[in-house]
C-alpha positions, 0 to 999 in steps of 0.5 A: 500500499502506498502513501500519499502525502500533500503538498501543504498550498503555498499562501497566496502572495495577497494573504501575506502580512505587508510590508512597508518599504521606506526611503531614506535620505542620502546625502551622497548619491546626486538626486538625479541619480536616486530618482533614476533607481527609485522609478526603475527599482520600485517601478514608479512614474518619474513624476512620482519618483522625485516627489518620493526622492525629494520628500527623503531629502526634506523630511529625512524618509519616504515611504515608496511602497507596500508589498509582500516580505519577499518582493519586499527583500528583493527591492531593499537587495536591489536598492542596497546594490546601488547604495541607496539606502531603504529599509524594510518595515512590518505593517 
């Protein structure tokens, strides 16, 4: 007699707890570089990326987006590879 085990289903990303991606003020990189990378990595329009970069510069930080943990980790890694400081925070 063969026993078949059932794999537990993977949770849907829409059911996972959300994480915020926060961009921190950057005194080293030029604002144009920050805007370019924010637009590309966070998939935001250039206009929104510029607003987020200016907000981080003026207020110290800016909420870029909210997503599931795995995507948040990937996004943080991508920004870090460009020496841009972002963090992920559980909502």
